[in-house]
C-alpha positions as CSV (number, residue, x, y, z in Angstrom):
1,X,36.6,254.6,-108.8
2,X,39.4,252.1,-108.6
3,X,39.7,248.7,-110.3
4,X,38.5,246.1,-108.4
5,X,41.6,243.8,-107.2
6,X,42.4,240.7,-109.3
7,X,42.5,237.3,-107.8
8,X,45.5,235.2,-108.3
9,X,45.2,232.8,-111.6
10,X,44.9,229.6,-110.8
11,X,47.6,227.4,-111.2
12,X,49.0,226.8,-114.6
13,X,47.1,229.4,-116.2
14,X,49.3,232.0,-115.6
15,X,50.1,232.3,-119.5
16,X,46.2,232.7,-120.0
17,X,46.8,236.2,-122.1
18,X,49.9,234.8,-123.9
19,X,49.3,233.2,-127.2
20,X,46.3,231.7,-129.1
21,X,44.4,229.7,-126.2
22,X,40.8,229.0,-125.3
23,X,39.9,229.2,-121.8
24,X,37.0,226.8,-120.6
25,X,35.3,226.7,-116.9
26,X,33.8,223.7,-115.8
27,X,31.7,223.4,-112.0
28,X,31.4,219.8,-111.9
29,X,29.0,218.7,-109.4
30,X,30.4,220.8,-107.0
31,X,30.0,224.5,-108.6
32,X,33.9,225.3,-107.7
33,X,35.1,226.1,-110.9
34,X,38.0,224.3,-112.6
35,X,40.0,225.7,-115.7
36,X,41.2,224.3,-118.5
37,X,43.5,226.2,-120.6
38,X,43.6,224.7,-124.2
39,X,45.1,225.9,-127.5
40,X,42.9,225.5,-130.6
41,X,44.8,222.8,-132.0
42,X,44.1,220.9,-128.9
43,X,40.5,221.6,-128.8
44,X,40.0,220.0,-132.3
45,X,41.9,217.3,-131.9
46,X,39.8,216.3,-129.2
47,X,36.6,217.6,-131.1
48,X,37.7,215.1,-134.1
49,X,38.3,212.0,-131.5
50,X,34.8,212.5,-130.0
51,X,33.2,213.2,-133.4
52,X,34.1,209.6,-133.6
53,X,31.7,208.6,-130.7
54,X,28.6,210.3,-132.4
55,X,29.9,208.2,-135.4
56,X,30.3,205.2,-133.8
57,X,26.8,205.5,-132.4
58,X,24.9,205.7,-135.6
59,X,24.9,209.7,-136.1
60,X,24.3,210.1,-140.0
61,X,24.6,213.2,-142.3
62,X,21.0,212.2,-143.1
63,X,20.2,213.0,-139.2
64,X,18.7,216.0,-137.5
65,X,20.3,216.4,-134.2
66,X,18.7,218.4,-131.5
67,X,21.5,219.4,-129.3
68,X,20.1,220.1,-125.6
69,X,22.6,222.5,-123.6
70,X,22.9,226.5,-122.9
71,X,26.4,227.9,-123.4
72,X,27.0,229.6,-120.3
73,X,30.4,231.4,-118.8
74,X,33.4,230.1,-120.3
75,X,31.6,227.0,-121.8
76,X,32.8,224.2,-123.8
77,X,29.6,223.5,-125.4
78,X,30.4,224.6,-128.8
79,X,32.8,221.9,-129.3
80,X,29.8,219.3,-129.2
81,X,28.7,221.1,-132.5
82,X,32.6,220.7,-133.9
83,X,32.2,217.0,-133.2
84,X,29.0,216.8,-134.9
85,X,30.0,218.3,-137.6
86,X,31.9,215.1,-138.7
87,X,29.1,213.4,-139.4
88,X,27.8,215.9,-141.7
89,X,24.4,216.2,-139.9
90,X,21.6,219.0,-139.4
91,X,22.2,220.7,-136.0
92,X,19.5,222.5,-133.8
93,X,20.7,223.9,-130.9
94,X,18.2,223.3,-127.8
95,X,18.2,226.1,-125.5
96,X,16.3,226.8,-122.3
97,X,12.7,226.6,-122.9
98,X,9.2,224.9,-122.0
99,X,9.2,221.6,-122.2
100,X,6.0,221.9,-124.6
101,X,7.9,224.3,-127.0
102,X,10.6,222.0,-127.1
103,X,8.5,218.7,-127.9
104,X,6.8,221.2,-131.0
105,X,10.4,222.0,-132.4
106,X,11.4,218.8,-132.2
107,X,8.3,217.6,-133.9
108,X,8.1,220.8,-136.2
109,X,11.8,219.8,-137.5
110,X,11.7,216.3,-137.6
111,X,14.3,215.9,-135.3
112,X,15.7,212.2,-135.6
113,X,18.6,212.3,-132.7
114,X,18.2,213.9,-129.0
115,X,21.8,214.4,-127.7
116,X,20.7,215.4,-124.3
117,X,21.7,214.6,-120.2
118,X,18.9,212.1,-118.7
119,X,18.0,214.9,-116.7
120,X,17.2,217.5,-119.7
121,X,15.2,214.9,-121.0
122,X,13.0,214.1,-118.3
123,X,10.6,217.1,-118.0
124,X,10.1,216.7,-122.0
125,X,9.1,212.9,-121.1
126,X,6.7,214.0,-118.8
127,X,4.7,216.8,-121.0
128,X,4.8,214.2,-123.7
129,X,3.3,211.6,-121.5
130,X,0.8,214.1,-120.1
131,X,-0.2,215.1,-123.5
132,X,0.0,211.3,-124.9
133,X,2.0,212.0,-127.5
134,X,5.2,210.8,-128.9
135,X,8.0,212.2,-131.1
136,X,7.9,209.4,-133.6
137,X,11.1,210.7,-136.1
138,X,13.4,210.1,-133.1
139,X,15.3,207.0,-133.8
140,X,18.4,207.9,-131.7
141,X,18.7,209.3,-128.1
142,X,22.4,210.0,-127.3
143,X,23.0,210.5,-123.8
144,X,26.6,211.8,-121.4
145,X,27.1,213.6,-118.1
146,X,24.9,210.7,-116.1
147,X,23.6,207.2,-116.7
148,X,20.3,206.9,-118.1
149,X,19.4,203.7,-115.9
150,X,17.4,200.8,-117.5
151,X,14.3,201.8,-116.3
152,X,14.3,205.2,-117.6
153,X,15.1,203.7,-120.9
154,X,12.0,201.3,-121.3
155,X,10.1,204.4,-120.2
156,X,11.2,206.5,-122.9
157,X,11.0,203.8,-125.5
158,X,7.2,204.5,-125.3
159,X,7.6,208.5,-126.4
160,X,9.7,207.8,-129.4
161,X,10.5,205.6,-132.2
162,X,9.8,202.1,-131.8
163,X,13.1,200.9,-133.0
164,X,14.6,203.5,-131.2
165,X,18.3,203.4,-130.0
166,X,20.0,204.6,-126.5
167,X,23.8,205.1,-127.0
168,X,25.8,207.5,-124.4
169,X,29.3,208.9,-124.7
170,X,32.2,209.4,-122.0
171,X,34.2,213.0,-121.7
172,X,34.7,215.6,-119.5
173,X,36.2,219.8,-120.2
174,X,38.8,218.5,-117.7
175,X,40.2,215.6,-119.3
176,X,38.6,215.4,-122.8
177,X,37.1,212.4,-124.6
178,X,37.3,209.2,-122.8
179,X,34.8,206.8,-123.9
180,X,32.3,205.9,-126.4
181,X,29.7,203.1,-126.9
182,X,29.0,200.4,-129.8
183,X,26.0,198.3,-130.4
184,X,27.4,195.7,-128.5
185,X,27.8,197.9,-125.4
186,X,25.8,197.3,-122.7
187,X,24.5,199.7,-119.9
188,X,27.8,201.7,-118.4
189,X,30.0,199.6,-121.3
190,X,32.5,201.9,-123.1
191,X,35.4,201.6,-125.6
192,X,38.3,203.9,-124.4
193,X,39.7,206.3,-127.2
194,X,42.9,204.8,-126.3
195,X,44.7,206.7,-129.4
196,X,43.8,209.9,-127.0
197,X,43.7,208.6,-123.4
198,X,46.2,206.5,-121.5
199,X,43.8,204.8,-119.0
200,X,44.5,203.0,-115.8
201,X,42.2,201.6,-112.5
202,X,43.8,202.2,-109.5
203,X,42.9,201.1,-105.7
204,X,41.0,198.2,-107.4
205,X,39.0,196.2,-104.6
206,X,38.1,192.4,-104.6
207,X,35.2,193.0,-107.2
208,X,37.9,194.3,-109.5
209,X,36.2,197.9,-109.2
210,X,38.7,200.7,-108.9
211,X,39.1,204.5,-109.6
212,X,39.8,205.9,-113.2
213,X,42.8,207.7,-113.7
214,X,43.5,209.2,-117.4
215,X,46.6,210.7,-119.0
216,X,45.6,213.0,-121.9
217,X,48.2,212.3,-124.9
218,X,47.4,215.5,-126.5
219,X,47.3,218.1,-124.0
220,X,50.6,220.4,-123.3
221,X,48.6,223.7,-122.4
222,X,47.0,222.4,-119.3
223,X,48.5,219.1,-119.2
224,X,46.3,215.9,-117.8
225,X,48.8,213.5,-116.5
226,X,47.2,210.2,-114.1
227,X,44.6,212.7,-113.3
228,X,41.9,211.1,-111.1
229,X,38.6,210.9,-112.8
230,X,36.4,210.3,-109.8
231,X,34.6,207.7,-111.4
232,X,34.6,203.9,-110.4
233,X,35.2,201.3,-113.1
234,X,36.0,198.2,-113.7
235,X,37.9,196.4,-117.2
236,X,36.4,194.4,-119.3
237,X,38.6,191.6,-120.3
238,X,36.3,189.8,-123.0
239,X,36.2,190.9,-126.9
240,X,33.9,193.1,-128.0
241,X,31.1,191.5,-130.2
242,X,31.5,194.6,-132.6
243,X,35.0,193.4,-133.3
244,X,37.2,196.4,-132.2
245,X,40.1,195.9,-130.1
246,X,40.0,198.8,-128.3
247,X,40.0,198.5,-124.4
248,X,36.5,198.4,-122.8
249,X,35.4,199.8,-119.0
250,X,32.0,199.4,-117.3
251,X,30.9,202.6,-115.4
252,X,29.9,201.7,-111.7
253,X,29.7,205.4,-110.7
254,X,31.1,208.0,-108.6
255,X,33.5,207.5,-106.1
256,X,32.9,208.5,-102.3
257,X,30.0,211.2,-101.7
258,X,30.4,211.3,-98.0
259,X,28.4,212.5,-95.2
260,X,28.4,211.9,-91.5
261,X,25.9,209.5,-90.5
262,X,25.8,208.6,-86.8
263,X,29.0,210.3,-86.2
264,X,31.0,208.0,-89.4
265,X,31.4,209.1,-92.6
266,X,29.3,207.2,-94.7
267,X,29.3,206.6,-98.8
268,X,25.9,208.2,-100.2
269,X,26.6,206.2,-103.1
270,X,25.9,202.9,-101.5
271,X,22.2,203.9,-101.2
272,X,22.1,205.4,-104.5
273,X,23.0,202.0,-106.0
274,X,19.4,200.9,-104.9
275,X,18.3,203.1,-107.9
276,X,19.2,200.6,-110.7
277,X,18.8,197.0,-108.6
278,X,15.2,198.1,-107.6
279,X,14.4,199.4,-111.4
280,X,13.3,202.8,-110.2
281,X,12.5,205.6,-112.8
282,X,14.4,208.8,-112.3
283,X,11.3,211.0,-111.0
284,X,10.5,207.9,-108.3
285,X,14.0,208.3,-106.6
286,X,15.0,210.6,-103.5
287,X,17.2,209.7,-100.6
288,X,16.8,212.0,-97.6
289,X,19.1,212.3,-94.6
290,X,17.0,213.1,-91.2
291,X,17.4,213.4,-87.6
292,X,14.8,211.8,-85.6
293,X,13.4,213.6,-82.4
294,X,15.4,211.5,-80.1
295,X,19.0,212.8,-82.4
296,X,19.1,209.5,-84.1
297,X,20.3,209.8,-87.9
298,X,18.0,208.0,-90.5
299,X,17.6,207.5,-94.0
300,X,14.4,208.1,-95.9
301,X,13.8,206.4,-99.1
302,X,11.0,208.6,-101.1
303,X,9.6,206.6,-103.9
304,X,5.9,205.9,-104.7
305,X,6.6,202.5,-106.0
306,X,8.5,201.3,-102.9
307,X,6.3,202.8,-100.4
308,X,3.2,200.4,-102.0
309,X,5.3,197.3,-102.1
310,X,6.2,195.3,-99.0
311,X,8.6,193.1,-100.8
312,X,10.6,196.1,-102.1
313,X,10.8,197.8,-98.8
314,X,11.9,194.2,-97.0
315,X,14.5,194.2,-99.6
316,X,15.9,197.8,-99.3
317,X,15.9,197.2,-95.5
318,X,17.8,193.9,-95.5
319,X,20.3,196.0,-98.3
320,X,20.5,198.5,-95.7
321,X,21.7,196.2,-92.8
322,X,24.6,194.7,-95.0
323,X,26.2,197.9,-96.1
324,X,29.0,197.4,-94.2
325,X,30.3,196.5,-90.6
326,X,30.0,199.6,-89.6
327,X,26.3,200.5,-90.5
328,X,25.7,197.2,-88.9
329,X,27.1,197.7,-85.8
330,X,25.5,201.3,-85.2
331,X,22.3,199.3,-86.0
332,X,22.8,196.8,-83.4
333,X,24.0,199.4,-81.2
334,X,20.8,201.9,-82.0
335,X,22.9,205.0,-82.4
336,X,21.5,205.1,-86.1
337,X,17.8,204.0,-87.0
338,X,16.7,201.8,-89.6
339,X,16.0,202.9,-92.8
340,X,12.6,204.7,-93.4
341,X,9.8,204.6,-96.4
342,X,8.1,207.7,-97.6
343,X,6.3,208.5,-100.7
344,X,7.2,211.5,-102.8
345,X,4.9,214.2,-101.2
346,X,6.6,217.7,-100.4
347,X,10.0,216.4,-102.1
348,X,10.9,217.7,-105.2
349,X,13.1,216.4,-107.6
350,X,16.0,218.9,-108.1
351,X,19.3,219.3,-110.2
352,X,22.9,220.2,-109.2
353,X,24.7,223.4,-110.5
354,X,25.9,220.9,-113.2
355,X,22.1,220.0,-114.5
356,X,22.1,216.7,-113.2
357,X,19.5,214.9,-111.4
358,X,20.2,215.0,-107.4
359,X,18.6,212.3,-106.2
360,X,20.6,212.8,-102.3
361,X,19.3,215.4,-99.8
362,X,20.3,216.4,-96.4
363,X,17.4,217.2,-94.5
364,X,18.8,217.5,-91.1
365,X,18.5,220.7,-89.0
366,X,20.4,222.7,-88.0
367,X,23.1,221.5,-90.2
368,X,26.2,221.3,-88.5
369,X,30.0,221.5,-90.1
370,X,30.8,217.9,-90.0
371,X,27.1,217.2,-91.6
372,X,28.1,218.8,-94.9
373,X,28.7,216.6,-97.9
374,X,32.3,216.3,-98.5
C-alpha cells in the first residue's frame, strides 16, 4: 500500500512544519477551507485583545459562562476560552446536545451568561417556549458570527432574566478580533480594536456604506494586509456616549451574494434586508427563488406573519419593485414575475456549513451552472 499523494500546501503555509506554529481552518459561509498559520504569541495577543470585548460587555469573575460550539477539525474554538479567562469567570463548554438537555444544564449550573451564535440559540428558545419555562439566571447574552435582529432579541427577552442584556462581538479566525460593543452601542454598532486592526472602508456608496478592509498589526506568520472582509459598513462619526474615543463602525450586512435572476446578477442581500425592516423573527423568514411554469424567475417570501398581513405584503411588493432599475425594467417587460408570498409549510429553516441560519434557498430545477450562487 502506497501513501496517498499529498496536495500542495496553500500559499503562505509552506513553513507549516517549521517552528512553533498553530494552524487553523475556517470554512466561512461557503465551506471552502481557508487556512491561517499563527505563532502562539500571535494567538495569545489576539486573545488578550478579544478578551476586552467580553470585559466591555460586562462579563466578570462572578459569572458562569455557557459557551456554545463544538471544536472541529483545526478549529480555533479554544481561543474563546483563553479570551474569557481574562474575566476570571467559570466556563461551561456547550457541545452538540438536545436543546432540552442544554436548557437543563444551564439551569442546573446557574449559568449567568450565554456566549452563542443566534442560530444555535434558536432551538433552545423554541424548547423553552414550548415548555413555558425561562432561564432566569441568565442576565447577559453575548452573540457573534451573525446578527441578532431586534425582533429575535425582543422574543428572547421573555426567556431569561427580565433585565437581560444583549451584546455582540466581531471577529474572524482569518483577520482576528475586529470590534466590540459597549453599553452605548446600538444594533450593529461596534468599537474597533484599533490597537490591533487598521480598519478602512472602500468603495463607499452615496449612503456612506462600503466594504470593510482590515490590516492586522500583529500578524507576521500569515499577514493580513488590507484584506477585504466581505462586510458592508459605515463609519460612525459622532462620539460614543461611553466616552471611549476608539473608532466606531455600523454593520450593514454582507457584500454581494449573487444569483442569476432573469438573466441578470441579483444581490440576494437586498431581499434579506426585509427581515429587520419588517421586524420578522428568524424562524419566520425564508426567501426562495423559483421558476414558474412559463419559465420566469420569481422570488417567494415564506413568512406566517407576512402571509396573514395584506399591508405587509404590499410593503414587500413595493420594496421589491424599487430594488433596482434592472429589476424594475424586468418587471415592466414581464421577463421576471413579481414577488409572491407563502407560509412556511414544507419549508425548513436550515443552517450553512458555518452553522449560520440560511434564509435564502434556490429551488429552481434543474439547476444550471449560471444559476449557482456565487
